C-alpha positions, -999 to +999 in steps of 0.1 A: -259+073+046-242+076+008-226+053-007-197+060-031-184+035-058-149+047-073-139+025-098-103+027-117-105+011-150-068+004-156-067-018-124-058-054-129-056-073-165-089-058-180-117-031-177-140-040-154-166-007-154-193-025-165-193-054-149-188-041-118-209-010-128-242-035-134-234-050-102-231-021-078-263-010-090-288-041-087-274-044-053-276-012-046-311-004-060-326-035-044-322-025-010-329+013-018-294+027-013-285+066-019-252+056-042-231+068-065-209+055-095-173+071-101-150+063-127-115+077-127-100+089-158-066+098-145-039+091-117-050+113-089-089+110-097-099+088-068-080+113-043-101+140-057-135+120-058-129+112-020-120+147-014-149+159-030-170+134-003-151+149+028-159+180+019-196+175+011-198+172+050-225+141+043-217+110+058-203+081+030-184+047+024-164+046-002-154+017-017-117+022-037-127-006-065-092-015-079-056-028-067-037-014-038-025+016-059-069+027-061-076+021-021-042+043-015-055+072-037-088+065-017-069+067+016-049+097+005-083+109+000-101+105+029-072+109+056-091+132+083-123+131+069-144+120+096-176+121+077-157+093+054-156+051+054-131+034+036-132-003+019-112-022-010-133-040-036-103-053-044-099-064-086-060-054-091-033-071-101-020-076-059-044-062-042-022-070-008-037-051+018-069-069+024-050-100+029-048-083+062-079-099+071-085-136+078-110-139+049-098-118+020-118-134-004-145-117+014-141-085-001-159-095-034-186-103-018-206-071-024-234-083-006-213-085+026-192-056+022-227-036+021-237-050+059-202-042+072-179-040+109-156-009+108-132-002+128-101+024+133-071+019+117-030+037+117-020+054+086+018+061+075+027+095+070+052+108+046+047+142+042+019+153+027+010+117+014-001+081+034+005+048+032-021+026+045-001-006+044+041-003+037+066+025+028+098+012+015+129+027+005+158+010-015+159-018-041+124-031-040+108+008-044+133+014-071+120-019-094+090-010-089+093+026-100+116+006-132+084-014-143+061+009-161+087+024-188+098-015-192+062-016-199+065+006-225+085-019-246+081-043-277+070-074-262+073-066-226+046-065-195+036-077-165+063-106-152+085-099-178+090-058-172+095-072-133+118-092-143+134-068-164+135-039-138+149-063-113+178-070-133+187-038-142+186-027-109+208-055-098+235-045-124+234-008-113+239-018-074+218-037-045+226-011-019+233+020-012+242+047+021+215+062+043+215+075+076+185+065+096+171+080+127+151+060+148+141+052+186+162+077+197+196+063+176+213+066+146+222+041+125+244+047+095+253+024+073+245+006+032+213-012+030+191-032+008+162-017+017+146+000+042+106-013+051+085+005+074+052-011+078+017-007+090+001-036+073+016-072+068+020-078+031+027-058+001+048-064-037+027-091-044+025-118-012+061-103+009+054-107+043+084-087+061+070-086+094+043-107+107+037-091+139+027-060+124-008-050+129-028-016+111-043-010+144-020-015+173-004+024+171+028+017+162+056+006+128+076-018+126+107-008+109+136-035+093+163-029+080+178-050+056+216-046+055+239-046+029+252-081+013+268-098-016+250-104-050+256-141-042+240-136-008+208-114-023+182-141-031+189-160-003+181-131+024+149-115-001+139-150+004+139-151+042+125-117+039+093-120+017+090-151+044+093-126+076+119-146+088+143-116+096+149-129+131+170-161+123+193-134+105+202-104+133+231-100+117+213-084+081+184-076+096+172-053+122+137-047+136+126-019+155+090-008+167+088+030+171+058+058+153+082+073+132+119+070+115+138+097+093+160+085+067+189+108+047+195+100+016+229+107-005+210+112-038+170+113-044+153+079-037+125+063-047+104+062-019+069+034-021+034+044-006+017+012-010+028+012-047+026+046-054+056+064-062+075+092-049+108+107-042+128+122-017+163+124-003+151+138+032+120+116+042+107+112+075+082+087+076+061+085+108+030+078+128-001+100+113-020+117+136-050+110+116-067+072+115-085+060+087-122+043+094-120+016+076-152-012+071-152-045+063-177-080+060-189-092+096-170-115+113-136-110+096-106-110+118-073-089+112 
């Protein structure tokens, strides 16, 4: 059994490469493990490193050391690889996926990760890309896509970049026209956003569908219909808290294995914080499963 630690130095508020590498070496050497530490240098490196491990054929546990974006890259590299098992050592800004488990903090205890349990998890697939937790199209995805460009402005970072992107997108328009095919029917209308959930959390604490589970063989789709600007704050608050059932006139919830969204223009697609573009987007439950390992005793 090999152990591959992939560290993203850009994750979180500061580069933790030295601190993590020192801890990893100490623990793995004390156990006599066959391990390697790789540090990503650019976007896409985590996927490439993981794919190389898959192609080696060696039974390997891969530790994504970073945020949800780092985990997403590793997952995309591991999808379909029977010899790889993946976990998350969360040291990013959101770390939303581990919140699906009963004790999220346990994932930062490397001793416990080195003595894990494992289970098969479902994956969302969009084209050649994968998502372990959430895929969305709409204002939330557009806000996320705008943040990096606003961070480049003087004195703008973090929360300010998020607030600026939110303000700009509210001005540009809250809702857009989509034609949505799911569960044997077509829904045509204007929507604030469409969220497809395999896991429960994204966006730093949003939990749109509390019933979603990443191992139940289905996707939970939530359509958020057009409302006025005055109603947006109230609706988004309910969306964040998973209280969609209280407002059936705004929210439509469907359990399915795929959804197709046709857009009037090319739209931003959010895959666990990673951004893609598409005009005719099919989001489906992948035929591939992911071997995911986690500290013993935790529950989904």
